[in-house]
C-alpha positions, 0 to 999 in steps of 0.5 A, a space after each residue: 135402202 138395204 135394211 129396207 129390202 131385208 125387212 121385206 124379204 122372208 127371214 128364211 131366205 137370209 137363213 134366219 130361224 125366225 118366222 118374222 122380222 122385229 127391229 132387234 133382228 134386223 139390226 143383228 142381220 144387218 151387221 152380220 151382213 155386212 150392211 152397217 157396222 152398227 145400227 140400233 133397233 129405234 134407228 130401223 124402226 124409224 126407217 121402216 115406219 117412214 114407208 109403213 114397213 111392219 115386217 113384225 105383223 102378218 095376216 092369213 090369206 087365200 091364194 085364189 086358185 079357181 080357174 074361173 075366179 074372175 068370171 064367177 066373182 063378176 057375175 056376182 058383183 054385176 048381180 049387186 049393181 044390178 045386172 046380169 049378163 050385161 042387161 039390168 035386172 028387172 023389177 021381178 028380179 031379186 039377188 039373196 045371198 045365203 049361207 050357214 053359220 056353223 056351231 054356235 055354242 051355248 056356254 052356261 057360265 059357272 058364275 053370272 056375268 056382272 053388268 058395267 058399273 062406273 069404272 068396272 067393265 062387264 065381267 064374264 066368268 072365265 069358266 063354262 059348261 057347254 050346253 050344246 050348239 046349233 046352226 043359224 042359217 040366214 038369207 039376205 036380200 041385196 037390194 031390199 035388205 030383207 032378212 030371213 033366218 032360222 035355227 037347225 041342229 046341224 046344216 045340210 042339204 035338207 035344213 039349207 032346202 028349209 031355208 030356201 022354202 021360207 024365202 020362196 014361199 013368200 012374196 015377193 019371191 013366190 011369184 018373181 021372174 027370177 031370184 039369184 041366190 049367191 052362195 059359196 061352194 059348202 056341201 049343203 049348196 055345192 055344185 051342179 047337182 045342187 043347182 039342179 035339186 033347187 032348181 026343179 023345186 023353184 023354177 024361178 030360182 037361179 043359184 050362182 056360185 061364188 069362186 072357191 074360198 071367195 066367201 068375203 065376196 057374199 053380203 051375207 058373211 057382212 051380217 054374219 060379223 054383225 051377229 058375232 059382235 053384237 049377239 055372241 060375244 061374250 057368249 053366255 046363254 043358259 041354253 040352246 033355247 036362249 041363243 036361238 031366242 036371241 038371234 031370233 030376236 036379233 034377226 027381226 030388230 036388225 031388220 027393222 033398222 036395215 039399209 041394203 049394204 053400200 057395196 063399193 067392190 066393182 069389176 074394176 077393183 077385183 081386176 086390180 086385186 087380182 093383177 096385184 096378187 098374180 105375181 105371187 107363186 101358187 102352190 100348184 106353180 112350185 109343184 110344177 117347177 
């Protein structure tokens, strides 16, 4: 149907000065383009709903631009499923995901937060003073659901190194055969220099970099999302000391009840995803054309 095809195009394709289509805009465009003599917004909405077409919605994404995206991601997915280079992991092998959650503020509310009451939700004062910010660094043992974390005044090579030492100095990691550390490409652990630095300090450590812009493959981000929902929203702290105390207390609480994440995304799922988006033009392709 021509109207559904129109809804699946960007408005700019038709010369419409819009960022996205809404039903009234589609109705007007359909008439102007001679698709129909007249049509109601409700009819268009009903037709689009039948095929779950929602041009008024959008979401942000990052096109995979790492030329070795599949190979790097496959290595991480294999580790999550207890394999490395085609061989099962041994009893002395461990997989740890790590990253930093930056700029966690202490927002000091101008009026105390009011707790929930019958027919009333929690009330949080809109105005606040800034009490500074800190970084929370954490590491998650993928298969043992063990959690490590620390608060630092900022991120960087040295703070991340202290997190690595915090993990690698205790058992079973101190005497492990291999400890695979899955990290993104942040400045604290980027490139070959980070591999050389950390593996020279800990001979059993194997640093594994995710593809660029693929933090969604890092399991520590799942834990960070839990922290965001359960600890940091709403943000109401008296000072940074309270922020740190709550983060570390929640860390202890979470580890006592945690189970390994049920990671279902496989190599086959990745191949299907990359094939699905392969038709999308990349910025470099556009520039070359």
